[in-house]
C-alpha positions in Angstrom: -59.9 -22.4 -19.5 -60.7 -24.7 -22.4 -61.2 -22.0 -25.1 -57.6 -20.8 -25.1 -54.7 -23.0 -24.4 -52.7 -20.0 -23.2 -55.4 -18.8 -20.8 -54.1 -20.9 -17.9 -50.8 -19.1 -18.3 -52.5 -15.8 -17.9 -54.1 -16.4 -14.5 -52.5 -17.4 -11.2 -53.1 -20.6 -9.2 -55.5 -18.9 -6.8 -57.7 -17.7 -9.6 -57.6 -21.2 -11.2 -58.6 -22.7 -7.9 -61.5 -20.3 -7.6 -62.7 -21.1 -11.1 -62.4 -24.8 -10.4 -64.5 -24.3 -7.2 -67.2 -22.5 -9.2 -67.1 -25.2 -11.9 -67.7 -27.8 -9.2 -70.6 -25.8 -7.7 -72.1 -25.5 -11.2 -71.8 -29.3 -11.6 -73.6 -29.8 -8.3 -76.4 -27.4 -9.5 -76.6 -29.3 -12.7 -77.0 -32.6 -10.8 -79.7 -31.0 -8.7 -81.6 -29.9 -11.7 -81.3 -33.4 -13.2 -82.9 -34.8 -10.0 -85.7 -32.2 -10.2 -86.3 -33.0 -13.9 -86.5 -36.7 -13.0 -89.0 -36.0 -10.3 -91.1 -33.8 -12.6 -91.2 -36.6 -15.2 -92.0 -39.2 -12.6 -94.9 -37.1 -11.3 -96.2 -36.6 -14.9 -96.0 -40.3 -15.5 -97.9 -41.1 -12.4 -100.6 -38.6 -13.6 -100.4 -40.2 -17.1 -99.8 -36.7 -18.5 -97.4 -35.4 -21.2 -94.0 -34.1 -20.6 -94.5 -30.9 -18.7 -93.2 -27.6 -20.2 -91.2 -27.0 -17.0 -89.1 -30.1 -17.8 -88.0 -28.5 -21.1 -87.0 -25.3 -19.2 -85.1 -27.3 -16.5 -83.3 -29.3 -19.2 -82.3 -26.1 -21.0 -81.0 -24.5 -17.8 -79.1 -27.7 -16.9 -77.4 -27.8 -20.3 -76.4 -24.2 -20.0 -75.0 -24.7 -16.6 -73.1 -27.8 -17.8 -71.6 -25.7 -20.6 -70.5 -23.0 -18.2 -68.9 -25.6 -15.9 -67.1 -27.1 -18.8 -65.8 -23.7 -19.9 -64.4 -23.0 -16.5 -62.6 -26.3 -16.0 -58.9 -26.1 -16.4 -57.1 -28.4 -18.9 
């Protein structure tokens, strides 16, 4: 855990591995959301329309997921 330098001392290796696996899954989800965002923007560009509201929502979700992944990664 990044927030507390002593946190890794408080959990066993198995728990650290599980948290690392979840962080990796979150990073994969973040990458998927990034791809979807790109598709949404490309489609809007093809229609010559403004940035869709859904892209803002996707971006916000992606950032939250990236933050969660970062918090779960071990030092």
